[in-house]
C-alpha atoms as an extended CHARMM CRD file, in Angstrom:
* protein
*
       306  EXT
         1         1  MET       CA             26.9180000000      128.8280000000      111.6750000000  PROA      1               0.0000000000
         2         2  LYS       CA             23.6450000000      129.4180000000      109.8090000000  PROA      2               0.0000000000
         3         3  LYS       CA             22.7350000000      127.2140000000      106.8990000000  PROA      3               0.0000000000
         4         4  ARG       CA             23.9970000000      128.5030000000      103.5400000000  PROA      4               0.0000000000
         5         5  HSD       CA             23.5670000000      127.5230000000       99.9290000000  PROA      5               0.0000000000
         6         6  TRP       CA             26.6110000000      126.0170000000       98.2650000000  PROA      6               0.0000000000
         7         7  TYR       CA             27.4560000000      129.2490000000       96.4420000000  PROA      7               0.0000000000
         8         8  SER       CA             27.4980000000      131.1460000000       99.7240000000  PROA      8               0.0000000000
         9         9  TRP       CA             30.0560000000      128.6720000000      101.0570000000  PROA      9               0.0000000000
        10        10  VAL       CA             32.3090000000      129.2350000000       98.0540000000  PROA      10              0.0000000000
        11        11  THR       CA             32.2100000000      132.9800000000       98.7210000000  PROA      11              0.0000000000
        12        12  LEU       CA             32.9720000000      132.4010000000      102.3950000000  PROA      12              0.0000000000
        13        13  ALA       CA             35.8830000000      130.1150000000      101.5060000000  PROA      13              0.0000000000
        14        14  LEU       CA             37.4270000000      132.7840000000       99.2810000000  PROA      14              0.0000000000
        15        15  ILE       CA             37.0980000000      135.3830000000      102.0370000000  PROA      15              0.0000000000
        16        16  PHE       CA             38.5320000000      132.9220000000      104.5280000000  PROA      16              0.0000000000
        17        17  THR       CA             41.7300000000      132.4750000000      102.5250000000  PROA      17              0.0000000000
        18        18  LEU       CA             42.3960000000      136.2010000000      102.9450000000  PROA      18              0.0000000000
        19        19  VAL       CA             41.4930000000      136.7460000000      106.5860000000  PROA      19              0.0000000000
        20        20  ILE       CA             42.8230000000      133.7190000000      108.4680000000  PROA      20              0.0000000000
        21        21  GLY       CA             45.5170000000      134.9630000000      110.8250000000  PROA      21              0.0000000000
        22        22  LEU       CA             49.2430000000      134.3210000000      110.4720000000  PROA      22              0.0000000000
        23        23  TYR       CA             51.1210000000      133.2170000000      113.5920000000  PROA      23              0.0000000000
        24        24  GLN       CA             54.4700000000      131.8080000000      114.5680000000  PROA      24              0.0000000000
        25        25  PRO       CA             55.3140000000      128.8910000000      112.2390000000  PROA      25              0.0000000000
        26        26  THR       CA             56.3550000000      125.5030000000      113.5310000000  PROA      26              0.0000000000
        27        27  GLU       CA             58.8850000000      123.1070000000      112.0660000000  PROA      27              0.0000000000
        28        28  ALA       CA             58.0490000000      119.9480000000      110.1560000000  PROA      28              0.0000000000
        29        29  GLN       CA             59.6670000000      116.9030000000      111.6840000000  PROA      29              0.0000000000
        30        30  ALA       CA             61.7490000000      114.3660000000      109.8110000000  PROA      30              0.0000000000
        31        31  ALA       CA             59.6240000000      111.9310000000      107.8570000000  PROA      31              0.0000000000
        32        32  SER       CA             61.2170000000      108.8840000000      109.4320000000  PROA      32              0.0000000000
        33        33  ALA       CA             60.3210000000      109.5360000000      113.0830000000  PROA      33              0.0000000000
        34        34  PRO       CA             57.4960000000      109.4150000000      113.8040000000  PROA      34              0.0000000000
        35        35  ASP       CA             55.5070000000      108.1570000000      110.8230000000  PROA      35              0.0000000000
        36        36  TYR       CA             52.1900000000      109.9170000000      111.4410000000  PROA      36              0.0000000000
        37        37  LYS       CA             49.0740000000      109.5380000000      109.2940000000  PROA      37              0.0000000000
        38        38  ILE       CA             45.5300000000      110.8020000000      109.8810000000  PROA      38              0.0000000000
        39        39  GLU       CA             42.2220000000      109.1370000000      108.9990000000  PROA      39              0.0000000000
        40        40  ILE       CA             38.9470000000      111.0850000000      109.1980000000  PROA      40              0.0000000000
        41        41  ASN       CA             35.6800000000      109.1620000000      108.8560000000  PROA      41              0.0000000000
        42        42  LYS       CA             32.8910000000      111.5760000000      107.8730000000  PROA      42              0.0000000000
        43        43  LYS       CA             30.2020000000      108.9680000000      108.4580000000  PROA      43              0.0000000000
        44        44  THR       CA             31.0880000000      108.2950000000      112.0980000000  PROA      44              0.0000000000
        45        45  ASN       CA             32.8430000000      111.6250000000      112.8250000000  PROA      45              0.0000000000
        46        46  TYR       CA             35.9830000000      110.0770000000      114.2610000000  PROA      46              0.0000000000
        47        47  LEU       CA             39.5950000000      111.0830000000      113.6150000000  PROA      47              0.0000000000
        48        48  TYR       CA             42.2800000000      108.4040000000      113.9850000000  PROA      48              0.0000000000
        49        49  LEU       CA             45.9500000000      109.2730000000      114.4100000000  PROA      49              0.0000000000
        50        50  TYR       CA             48.3500000000      106.5530000000      113.2650000000  PROA      50              0.0000000000
        51        51  ASN       CA             52.0310000000      106.1350000000      113.9590000000  PROA      51              0.0000000000
        52        52  GLY       CA             53.1020000000      103.6670000000      111.3170000000  PROA      52              0.0000000000
        53        53  LYS       CA             50.3990000000      100.9890000000      111.2440000000  PROA      53              0.0000000000
        54        54  THR       CA             49.1540000000      101.5990000000      114.7970000000  PROA      54              0.0000000000
        55        55  VAL       CA             46.3050000000      103.8670000000      115.9130000000  PROA      55              0.0000000000
        56        56  VAL       CA             47.7820000000      105.8790000000      118.7860000000  PROA      56              0.0000000000
        57        57  LYS       CA             44.9260000000      108.3590000000      119.3840000000  PROA      57              0.0000000000
        58        58  THR       CA             41.2160000000      108.5690000000      118.5590000000  PROA      58              0.0000000000
        59        59  TYR       CA             39.3140000000      111.8560000000      118.6100000000  PROA      59              0.0000000000
        60        60  ARG       CA             35.6720000000      112.8430000000      118.1400000000  PROA      60              0.0000000000
        61        61  VAL       CA             35.1400000000      115.4870000000      115.4370000000  PROA      61              0.0000000000
        62        62  ALA       CA             32.4620000000      117.3550000000      113.5130000000  PROA      62              0.0000000000
        63        63  THR       CA             32.3920000000      117.4070000000      109.7080000000  PROA      63              0.0000000000
        64        64  GLY       CA             30.3110000000      119.0040000000      106.9420000000  PROA      64              0.0000000000
        65        65  LYS       CA             26.5600000000      119.5060000000      107.2140000000  PROA      65              0.0000000000
        66        66  THR       CA             26.2660000000      117.6670000000      103.9040000000  PROA      66              0.0000000000
        67        67  LYS       CA             28.4720000000      114.9050000000      102.4820000000  PROA      67              0.0000000000
        68        68  ALA       CA             29.6990000000      117.1500000000       99.6640000000  PROA      68              0.0000000000
        69        69  LEU       CA             31.0360000000      119.9190000000      101.9120000000  PROA      69              0.0000000000
        70        70  THR       CA             34.0250000000      118.0870000000      103.4170000000  PROA      70              0.0000000000
        71        71  PRO       CA             36.2880000000      116.8410000000      100.5910000000  PROA      71              0.0000000000
        72        72  GLU       CA             37.2660000000      113.1780000000      100.3560000000  PROA      72              0.0000000000
        73        73  GLY       CA             40.6610000000      111.8440000000       99.3520000000  PROA      73              0.0000000000
        74        74  THR       CA             44.2140000000      111.9640000000      100.6930000000  PROA      74              0.0000000000
        75        75  PHE       CA             45.7410000000      115.4000000000      101.2290000000  PROA      75              0.0000000000
        76        76  PRO       CA             48.8990000000      116.7360000000      102.9030000000  PROA      76              0.0000000000
        77        77  LEU       CA             48.9150000000      118.9240000000      106.0030000000  PROA      77              0.0000000000
        78        78  ALA       CA             50.1880000000      122.2070000000      104.5610000000  PROA      78              0.0000000000
        79        79  VAL       CA             50.3170000000      124.7550000000      107.3830000000  PROA      79              0.0000000000
        80        80  LYS       CA             49.9030000000      124.9940000000      111.1740000000  PROA      80              0.0000000000
        81        81  ILE       CA             48.6880000000      128.1340000000      112.9530000000  PROA      81              0.0000000000
        82        82  VAL       CA             48.3180000000      128.9360000000      116.6560000000  PROA      82              0.0000000000
        83        83  LYS       CA             45.1780000000      130.9200000000      117.5540000000  PROA      83              0.0000000000
        84        84  PRO       CA             44.0580000000      131.6270000000      113.9650000000  PROA      84              0.0000000000
        85        85  GLY       CA             42.1010000000      134.7940000000      113.2300000000  PROA      85              0.0000000000
        86        86  TRP       CA             38.7700000000      134.6610000000      111.3810000000  PROA      86              0.0000000000
        87        87  LYS       CA             36.9380000000      137.4880000000      109.5470000000  PROA      87              0.0000000000
        88        88  GLY       CA             38.3460000000      140.2390000000      111.7230000000  PROA      88              0.0000000000
        89        89  ILE       CA             37.9400000000      138.2520000000      114.9570000000  PROA      89              0.0000000000
        90        90  PRO       CA             41.3670000000      137.8160000000      116.5720000000  PROA      90              0.0000000000
        91        91  GLY       CA             42.6990000000      134.4490000000      117.5830000000  PROA      91              0.0000000000
        92        92  GLY       CA             41.8150000000      133.4460000000      121.1330000000  PROA      92              0.0000000000
        93        93  ASP       CA             38.6060000000      135.4870000000      121.1750000000  PROA      93              0.0000000000
        94        94  PRO       CA             35.6410000000      133.4410000000      122.5200000000  PROA      94              0.0000000000
        95        95  LYS       CA             33.6560000000      134.5180000000      119.4550000000  PROA      95              0.0000000000
        96        96  ASN       CA             36.2270000000      132.9950000000      117.0780000000  PROA      96              0.0000000000
        97        97  PRO       CA             34.7690000000      129.7690000000      115.5720000000  PROA      97              0.0000000000
        98        98  LEU       CA             38.2120000000      128.3750000000      114.6850000000  PROA      98              0.0000000000
        99        99  GLY       CA             39.2890000000      127.8010000000      118.2660000000  PROA      99              0.0000000000
       100       100  GLU       CA             42.8710000000      127.3890000000      119.4290000000  PROA      100             0.0000000000
       101       101  ARG       CA             44.6230000000      125.7660000000      116.4530000000  PROA      101             0.0000000000
       102       102  TRP       CA             44.4700000000      125.5050000000      112.6530000000  PROA      102             0.0000000000
       103       103  ASN       CA             45.8970000000      122.5130000000      110.7640000000  PROA      103             0.0000000000
       104       104  GLY       CA             45.4620000000      123.5590000000      107.1300000000  PROA      104             0.0000000000
       105       105  ILE       CA             44.8670000000      120.8430000000      104.5250000000  PROA      105             0.0000000000
       106       106  SER       CA             46.0460000000      121.3760000000      100.9380000000  PROA      106             0.0000000000
       107       107  VAL       CA             43.1500000000      120.1680000000       98.7780000000  PROA      107             0.0000000000
       108       108  ASN       CA             44.0240000000      119.9310000000       95.0770000000  PROA      108             0.0000000000
       109       109  GLY       CA             47.0740000000      122.1330000000       95.5620000000  PROA      109             0.0000000000
       110       110  ASP       CA             45.4670000000      125.0510000000       97.4390000000  PROA      110             0.0000000000
       111       111  ASN       CA             47.3320000000      126.8730000000      100.2070000000  PROA      111             0.0000000000
       112       112  GLY       CA             45.7540000000      125.1960000000      103.2160000000  PROA      112             0.0000000000
       113       113  ARG       CA             43.5580000000      128.1410000000      104.2050000000  PROA      113             0.0000000000
       114       114  ILE       CA             40.1750000000      126.8790000000      102.9280000000  PROA      114             0.0000000000
       115       115  TYR       CA             39.9300000000      123.4530000000      104.5750000000  PROA      115             0.0000000000
       116       116  GLY       CA             41.4550000000      122.5410000000      107.8930000000  PROA      116             0.0000000000
       117       117  ILE       CA             41.2570000000      120.6600000000      111.1550000000  PROA      117             0.0000000000
       118       118  HSD       CA             40.5750000000      123.3050000000      113.7800000000  PROA      118             0.0000000000
       119       119  GLY       CA             39.1610000000      123.9550000000      117.2350000000  PROA      119             0.0000000000
       120       120  THR       CA             35.7410000000      125.3940000000      117.9420000000  PROA      120             0.0000000000
       121       121  ASN       CA             33.7950000000      127.7700000000      120.1700000000  PROA      121             0.0000000000
       122       122  ASN       CA             30.8190000000      125.3890000000      119.9080000000  PROA      122             0.0000000000
       123       123  PRO       CA             31.9170000000      122.1410000000      121.5930000000  PROA      123             0.0000000000
       124       124  LYS       CA             28.3360000000      120.8090000000      121.5330000000  PROA      124             0.0000000000
       125       125  SER       CA             28.6740000000      120.3940000000      117.7530000000  PROA      125             0.0000000000
       126       126  ILE       CA             31.4400000000      117.7940000000      118.0950000000  PROA      126             0.0000000000
       127       127  GLY       CA             30.2680000000      114.3780000000      116.9200000000  PROA      127             0.0000000000
       128       128  THR       CA             27.7280000000      115.8580000000      114.5040000000  PROA      128             0.0000000000
       129       129  HSD       CA             27.5870000000      117.0470000000      110.9170000000  PROA      129             0.0000000000
       130       130  ALA       CA             27.7260000000      120.7670000000      111.5570000000  PROA      130             0.0000000000
       131       131  SER       CA             30.4960000000      122.5290000000      109.6140000000  PROA      131             0.0000000000
       132       132  SER       CA             30.7060000000      124.2380000000      106.2450000000  PROA      132             0.0000000000
       133       133  GLY       CA             33.4490000000      121.8370000000      105.1670000000  PROA      133             0.0000000000
       134       134  CYS       CA             36.1980000000      121.9070000000      107.7810000000  PROA      134             0.0000000000
       135       135  VAL       CA             36.8240000000      119.3410000000      110.5070000000  PROA      135             0.0000000000
       136       136  ARG       CA             36.1240000000      120.6160000000      114.0260000000  PROA      136             0.0000000000
       137       137  MET       CA             37.6700000000      119.3080000000      117.2380000000  PROA      137             0.0000000000
       138       138  LYS       CA             37.4170000000      120.2010000000      120.8980000000  PROA      138             0.0000000000
       139       139  ASN       CA             40.0690000000      122.7980000000      121.6780000000  PROA      139             0.0000000000
       140       140  SER       CA             41.8940000000      120.4630000000      124.0640000000  PROA      140             0.0000000000
       141       141  ASP       CA             41.9640000000      117.7570000000      121.3700000000  PROA      141             0.0000000000
       142       142  VAL       CA             43.1230000000      120.0120000000      118.5450000000  PROA      142             0.0000000000
       143       143  ILE       CA             45.9410000000      121.3370000000      120.7390000000  PROA      143             0.0000000000
       144       144  ASP       CA             47.0130000000      117.7450000000      121.4130000000  PROA      144             0.0000000000
       145       145  LEU       CA             46.8670000000      116.8190000000      117.7150000000  PROA      145             0.0000000000
       146       146  TYR       CA             48.6960000000      120.0020000000      116.6910000000  PROA      146             0.0000000000
       147       147  SER       CA             51.5490000000      119.2180000000      119.0750000000  PROA      147             0.0000000000
       148       148  ARG       CA             52.0770000000      115.8110000000      117.4610000000  PROA      148             0.0000000000
       149       149  VAL       CA             51.7090000000      116.1560000000      113.6880000000  PROA      149             0.0000000000
       150       150  TYR       CA             53.9800000000      117.9720000000      111.2290000000  PROA      150             0.0000000000
       151       151  GLU       CA             53.5910000000      119.6760000000      107.8640000000  PROA      151             0.0000000000
       152       152  GLY       CA             53.4550000000      116.9570000000      105.2310000000  PROA      152             0.0000000000
       153       153  THR       CA             51.4150000000      114.5230000000      107.3590000000  PROA      153             0.0000000000
       154       154  PRO       CA             48.9970000000      112.6720000000      104.9980000000  PROA      154             0.0000000000
       155       155  ILE       CA             45.2940000000      113.0840000000      105.8390000000  PROA      155             0.0000000000
       156       156  TRP       CA             42.8430000000      110.5120000000      104.4550000000  PROA      156             0.0000000000
       157       157  ILE       CA             39.1910000000      111.6310000000      104.5300000000  PROA      157             0.0000000000
       158       158  HSD       CA             36.3770000000      109.2300000000      103.6200000000  PROA      158             0.0000000000
       159       159  SER       CA             32.8230000000      108.2010000000      104.4780000000  PROA      159             0.0000000000
       160       160  GLY       CA             33.2200000000      104.4280000000      104.4790000000  PROA      160             0.0000000000
       161       161  LYS       CA             34.2350000000      101.8960000000      107.1200000000  PROA      161             0.0000000000
       162       162  SER       CA             37.1570000000      102.2280000000      109.5190000000  PROA      162             0.0000000000
       163       163  ASN       CA             39.0550000000       99.1080000000      110.5850000000  PROA      163             0.0000000000
       164       164  LYS       CA             42.1840000000      100.6120000000      112.1790000000  PROA      164             0.0000000000
       165       165  THR       CA             44.0410000000      100.2470000000      108.8880000000  PROA      165             0.0000000000
       166       166  TRP       CA             45.1350000000      103.4000000000      107.0800000000  PROA      166             0.0000000000
       167       167  ARG       CA             44.0320000000      102.9710000000      103.4650000000  PROA      167             0.0000000000
       168       168  GLY       CA             44.7540000000      106.3880000000      102.0010000000  PROA      168             0.0000000000
       169       169  ASN       CA             46.9410000000      107.1780000000       99.0030000000  PROA      169             0.0000000000
       170       170  ALA       CA             50.4160000000      106.0240000000      100.0260000000  PROA      170             0.0000000000
       171       171  SER       CA             52.0730000000      108.4370000000       97.5840000000  PROA      171             0.0000000000
       172       172  VAL       CA             50.8460000000      111.4510000000       99.6030000000  PROA      172             0.0000000000
       173       173  GLY       CA             52.8030000000      112.6570000000      102.5960000000  PROA      173             0.0000000000
       174       174  LEU       CA             56.3420000000      113.2870000000      103.7580000000  PROA      174             0.0000000000
       175       175  LYS       CA             58.7240000000      110.4670000000      102.7970000000  PROA      175             0.0000000000
       176       176  PRO       CA             62.3890000000      109.9940000000      103.7290000000  PROA      176             0.0000000000
       177       177  ALA       CA             64.9100000000      110.9140000000      101.0340000000  PROA      177             0.0000000000
       178       178  SER       CA             68.6530000000      111.3720000000      100.8180000000  PROA      178             0.0000000000
       179       179  GLY       CA             71.0860000000      113.1820000000       98.5850000000  PROA      179             0.0000000000
       180       180  THR       CA             72.0250000000      116.7870000000       97.8950000000  PROA      180             0.0000000000
       181       181  LEU       CA             69.7610000000      119.6040000000       96.7050000000  PROA      181             0.0000000000
       182       182  LYS       CA             71.1520000000      122.6280000000       94.8780000000  PROA      182             0.0000000000
       183       183  THR       CA             69.0170000000      125.7170000000       94.3640000000  PROA      183             0.0000000000
       184       184  THR       CA             68.8920000000      126.9280000000       90.7450000000  PROA      184             0.0000000000
       185       185  THR       CA             67.5710000000      130.4080000000       91.5540000000  PROA      185             0.0000000000
       186       186  THR       CA             66.5450000000      132.5140000000       94.5320000000  PROA      186             0.0000000000
       187       187  VAL       CA             63.7800000000      130.5970000000       96.3020000000  PROA      187             0.0000000000
       188       188  ASN       CA             61.6740000000      130.7710000000       99.4670000000  PROA      188             0.0000000000
       189       189  ALA       CA             62.2680000000      128.0070000000      102.0080000000  PROA      189             0.0000000000
       190       190  ARG       CA             59.0000000000      127.1880000000      103.8100000000  PROA      190             0.0000000000
       191       191  THR       CA             57.8060000000      125.3700000000      106.9070000000  PROA      191             0.0000000000
       192       192  GLY       CA             55.6700000000      122.9620000000      104.8550000000  PROA      192             0.0000000000
       193       193  PRO       CA             55.0990000000      121.5670000000      101.3470000000  PROA      193             0.0000000000
       194       194  SER       CA             52.8260000000      124.3700000000      100.1240000000  PROA      194             0.0000000000
       195       195  THR       CA             52.9480000000      128.0140000000       99.0520000000  PROA      195             0.0000000000
       196       196  GLY       CA             50.5450000000      128.5420000000      101.9410000000  PROA      196             0.0000000000
       197       197  SER       CA             53.2050000000      127.4520000000      104.4350000000  PROA      197             0.0000000000
       198       198  PHE       CA             55.2390000000      130.1030000000      106.2180000000  PROA      198             0.0000000000
       199       199  ILE       CA             58.4740000000      131.4270000000      104.7050000000  PROA      199             0.0000000000
       200       200  VAL       CA             61.4290000000      130.6580000000      106.9820000000  PROA      200             0.0000000000
       201       201  THR       CA             64.1200000000      132.2580000000      104.8520000000  PROA      201             0.0000000000
       202       202  THR       CA             65.0230000000      133.0720000000      101.2560000000  PROA      202             0.0000000000
       203       203  LEU       CA             67.8150000000      130.9750000000       99.7540000000  PROA      203             0.0000000000
       204       204  LYS       CA             70.2040000000      132.2590000000       97.1150000000  PROA      204             0.0000000000
       205       205  ALA       CA             70.9680000000      130.3870000000       93.9080000000  PROA      205             0.0000000000
       206       206  LYS       CA             73.5800000000      127.6110000000       93.8240000000  PROA      206             0.0000000000
       207       207  ILE       CA             73.3220000000      126.7450000000       97.5170000000  PROA      207             0.0000000000
       208       208  SER       CA             73.7980000000      123.0430000000       98.3220000000  PROA      208             0.0000000000
       209       209  LEU       CA             71.7640000000      121.4880000000      101.1360000000  PROA      209             0.0000000000
       210       210  SER       CA             71.2450000000      117.9980000000      102.5510000000  PROA      210             0.0000000000
       211       211  LEU       CA             68.0840000000      116.3580000000      101.2220000000  PROA      211             0.0000000000
       212       212  ILE       CA             66.1220000000      114.5900000000      103.9980000000  PROA      212             0.0000000000
       213       213  GLY       CA             62.5540000000      114.2020000000      102.6950000000  PROA      213             0.0000000000
       214       214  LYS       CA             60.0860000000      114.5970000000       99.8520000000  PROA      214             0.0000000000
       215       215  SER       CA             56.3770000000      115.4780000000       99.7850000000  PROA      215             0.0000000000
       216       216  GLY       CA             54.7880000000      115.6640000000       96.3540000000  PROA      216             0.0000000000
       217       217  ASP       CA             56.5940000000      118.3730000000       94.3770000000  PROA      217             0.0000000000
       218       218  TRP       CA             58.4600000000      119.6180000000       97.4520000000  PROA      218             0.0000000000
       219       219  TYR       CA             61.8400000000      118.6230000000       98.8590000000  PROA      219             0.0000000000
       220       220  GLN       CA             62.6090000000      118.7890000000      102.5720000000  PROA      220             0.0000000000
       221       221  VAL       CA             66.1470000000      119.9460000000      103.3060000000  PROA      221             0.0000000000
       222       222  GLN       CA             68.1750000000      120.8240000000      106.3700000000  PROA      222             0.0000000000
       223       223  LEU       CA             69.7160000000      124.2830000000      106.7150000000  PROA      223             0.0000000000
       224       224  SER       CA             73.1690000000      124.8710000000      108.1850000000  PROA      224             0.0000000000
       225       225  ASN       CA             71.5600000000      125.8050000000      111.5220000000  PROA      225             0.0000000000
       226       226  GLY       CA             69.7000000000      122.4680000000      111.6240000000  PROA      226             0.0000000000
       227       227  ARG       CA             66.2890000000      123.8990000000      110.6990000000  PROA      227             0.0000000000
       228       228  LYS       CA             64.1880000000      121.6870000000      108.3930000000  PROA      228             0.0000000000
       229       229  VAL       CA             62.4510000000      123.4830000000      105.5150000000  PROA      229             0.0000000000
       230       230  PHE       CA             60.7930000000      122.7770000000      102.1580000000  PROA      230             0.0000000000
       231       231  VAL       CA             61.8630000000      123.9060000000       98.6820000000  PROA      231             0.0000000000
       232       232  HSD       CA             59.8250000000      123.3910000000       95.5100000000  PROA      232             0.0000000000
       233       233  LYS       CA             61.3570000000      121.1220000000       92.8900000000  PROA      233             0.0000000000
       234       234  ASN       CA             61.0230000000      123.7790000000       90.1490000000  PROA      234             0.0000000000
       235       235  TYR       CA             63.7330000000      125.8640000000       91.7980000000  PROA      235             0.0000000000
       236       236  SER       CA             66.2750000000      123.1480000000       92.5090000000  PROA      236             0.0000000000
       237       237  THR       CA             68.1360000000      120.1160000000       91.2420000000  PROA      237             0.0000000000
       238       238  VAL       CA             68.7880000000      116.9580000000       93.2420000000  PROA      238             0.0000000000
       239       239  SER       CA             71.6900000000      114.5400000000       93.0740000000  PROA      239             0.0000000000
       240       240  ILE       CA             71.2260000000      111.1770000000       94.7690000000  PROA      240             0.0000000000
       241       241  PRO       CA             74.3020000000      109.1230000000       95.7020000000  PROA      241             0.0000000000
       242       242  THR       CA             74.6140000000      105.5860000000       94.4170000000  PROA      242             0.0000000000
       243       243  PRO       CA             73.1170000000      103.4580000000       97.2060000000  PROA      243             0.0000000000
       244       244  PRO       CA             74.8550000000      100.4250000000       98.6620000000  PROA      244             0.0000000000
       245       245  ASN       CA             73.8390000000       96.9180000000       97.6530000000  PROA      245             0.0000000000
       246       246  SER       CA             73.0210000000       97.9870000000       94.1050000000  PROA      246             0.0000000000
       247       247  GLY       CA             72.9970000000       95.5100000000       91.2430000000  PROA      247             0.0000000000
       248       248  LYS       CA             70.2370000000       93.0770000000       90.2780000000  PROA      248             0.0000000000
       249       249  VAL       CA             67.4900000000       91.2690000000       92.1410000000  PROA      249             0.0000000000
       250       250  THR       CA             65.5290000000       88.2430000000       90.8930000000  PROA      250             0.0000000000
       251       251  VAL       CA             62.1140000000       86.9270000000       91.9560000000  PROA      251             0.0000000000
       252       252  PHE       CA             62.3450000000       83.3770000000       93.3510000000  PROA      252             0.0000000000
       253       253  VAL       CA             58.6550000000       82.7210000000       94.1850000000  PROA      253             0.0000000000
       254       254  ASP       CA             55.8940000000       81.9110000000       91.6910000000  PROA      254             0.0000000000
       255       255  VAL       CA             54.3830000000       85.4230000000       91.7800000000  PROA      255             0.0000000000
       256       256  ALA       CA             55.6190000000       88.4560000000       93.7410000000  PROA      256             0.0000000000
       257       257  ASN       CA             53.8150000000       91.6930000000       94.5150000000  PROA      257             0.0000000000
       258       258  ILE       CA             55.6340000000       94.8490000000       93.4580000000  PROA      258             0.0000000000
       259       259  ARG       CA             54.7580000000       97.6490000000       95.8850000000  PROA      259             0.0000000000
       260       260  SER       CA             54.9120000000      101.4330000000       95.7130000000  PROA      260             0.0000000000
       261       261  THR       CA             56.3860000000      101.7880000000       99.2040000000  PROA      261             0.0000000000
       262       262  PRO       CA             58.5370000000       99.5480000000      101.4430000000  PROA      262             0.0000000000
       263       263  SER       CA             55.5560000000       98.2590000000      103.3880000000  PROA      263             0.0000000000
       264       264  MET       CA             53.0660000000       95.3850000000      103.2210000000  PROA      264             0.0000000000
       265       265  SER       CA             50.3430000000       98.0560000000      103.1950000000  PROA      265             0.0000000000
       266       266  GLY       CA             51.9310000000       99.7890000000      100.2100000000  PROA      266             0.0000000000
       267       267  ALA       CA             49.8970000000       99.8450000000       97.0100000000  PROA      267             0.0000000000
       268       268  VAL       CA             50.5680000000       96.9090000000       94.6500000000  PROA      268             0.0000000000
       269       269  VAL       CA             51.7610000000       98.4790000000       91.3930000000  PROA      269             0.0000000000
       270       270  GLY       CA             52.4060000000       95.2010000000       89.5840000000  PROA      270             0.0000000000
       271       271  LYS       CA             53.2100000000       91.5100000000       89.8310000000  PROA      271             0.0000000000
       272       272  ALA       CA             56.3260000000       89.6290000000       88.7390000000  PROA      272             0.0000000000
       273       273  LYS       CA             56.7170000000       85.9680000000       87.8530000000  PROA      273             0.0000000000
       274       274  LYS       CA             59.4770000000       83.6930000000       89.0940000000  PROA      274             0.0000000000
       275       275  GLY       CA             62.7900000000       84.4260000000       87.3780000000  PROA      275             0.0000000000
       276       276  THR       CA             62.0070000000       88.0780000000       86.5840000000  PROA      276             0.0000000000
       277       277  SER       CA             65.0020000000       90.3240000000       87.2540000000  PROA      277             0.0000000000
       278       278  PHE       CA             65.0740000000       94.0100000000       88.1830000000  PROA      278             0.0000000000
       279       279  VAL       CA             67.7470000000       96.6580000000       88.5840000000  PROA      279             0.0000000000
       280       280  LYS       CA             68.3550000000       96.9020000000       92.3250000000  PROA      280             0.0000000000
       281       281  THR       CA             69.0750000000      100.4350000000       93.5230000000  PROA      281             0.0000000000
       282       282  GLY       CA             69.3600000000       99.7570000000       97.2440000000  PROA      282             0.0000000000
       283       283  MET       CA             67.7480000000       98.3740000000      100.3950000000  PROA      283             0.0000000000
       284       284  ASN       CA             65.1120000000       99.9150000000      102.6600000000  PROA      284             0.0000000000
       285       285  GLY       CA             64.9520000000       97.7150000000      105.7430000000  PROA      285             0.0000000000
       286       286  ASP       CA             63.8020000000       94.2700000000      104.5500000000  PROA      286             0.0000000000
       287       287  TRP       CA             62.8370000000       95.6190000000      101.1310000000  PROA      287             0.0000000000
       288       288  ASN       CA             64.7310000000       95.5590000000       97.8400000000  PROA      288             0.0000000000
       289       289  GLN       CA             64.4370000000       98.9530000000       96.1690000000  PROA      289             0.0000000000
       290       290  VAL       CA             64.2040000000       98.4200000000       92.4050000000  PROA      290             0.0000000000
       291       291  LYS       CA             63.8710000000      100.4710000000       89.2480000000  PROA      291             0.0000000000
       292       292  LEU       CA             60.9890000000       99.5140000000       86.9500000000  PROA      292             0.0000000000
       293       293  SER       CA             61.0930000000       99.6550000000       83.1510000000  PROA      293             0.0000000000
       294       294  ASN       CA             59.1560000000      102.9660000000       83.2560000000  PROA      294             0.0000000000
       295       295  GLY       CA             61.8710000000      104.4860000000       85.4310000000  PROA      295             0.0000000000
       296       296  LYS       CA             59.8100000000      104.5220000000       88.6220000000  PROA      296             0.0000000000
       297       297  THR       CA             61.0490000000      103.2190000000       91.9580000000  PROA      297             0.0000000000
       298       298  ALA       CA             59.2560000000      100.2470000000       93.5470000000  PROA      298             0.0000000000
       299       299  TYR       CA             59.8740000000       97.6220000000       96.2330000000  PROA      299             0.0000000000
       300       300  LEU       CA             60.1250000000       93.8250000000       96.5130000000  PROA      300             0.0000000000
       301       301  HSD       CA             60.3390000000       92.1470000000       99.9020000000  PROA      301             0.0000000000
       302       302  LYS       CA             63.4590000000       90.0830000000      100.5690000000  PROA      302             0.0000000000
       303       303  THR       CA             61.2890000000       86.9810000000      101.1220000000  PROA      303             0.0000000000
       304       304  VAL       CA             60.2410000000       87.0230000000       97.4270000000  PROA      304             0.0000000000
       305       305  ALA       CA             63.3430000000       88.2980000000       95.6240000000  PROA      305             0.0000000000
       306       306  LYS       CA             67.0970000000       88.3460000000       96.0820000000  PROA      306             0.0000000000
């Protein structure tokens, strides 16, 4: 595309939110299997796909013509579209710059239609800084990525160093959850954790569903037909059963790291001295799930507390 001033890009982005095509939605997978995460390095123009802590695929990409155009931070994958349309050009047309797939990223709560990881009709641009803000991939690569990831996958974008360790915001993304969700009013059930995700069905008030995941302000539930969908927390209440192995847990090492997630790569939210006790609300693998004084949930490894 031709070079534009920043205000021209804003105008284009607003138009783009209205004209991108709508195609058959796909279903978000359960958060527990697989555990996908995406890293995009704007400096080197590489995209890394992680499953857990392991890089399973590496792709070459193109990012913004200037550093400011492609946003940095950790964002959820909000919507997936096959053969997206663009400004009146139908999906699949050789003139369509979005290529074969659209993986929409929700940046600061938008609907996933402004920024995305998409294909291209200009494969020579891959590996360069060429876009107006989106992340371009070869069509064969974006089809491969699209087939793997699910709505809610966390996407970490930065311009620093990559060392095959995902260092994005661990609080972003689809996490396992359990319990029962009850709708409080009529609500749309969507394919992903965003109002930009496709509507699968409309649920009536006072319907109880099995809670299986959580992504930001959205709950993932399973319908009676087995379909997995997302419901916003403002239109529901959640009851969580009392987990097994509840009680108290006490730190038995000199200093223990308190982490935000049950992982050694989880953010350290505090430290506890030997003899400090916490309310234990359950176990997550080798991790004690505890309730902090501020009411938040955190984790202590079994090698530091029991």
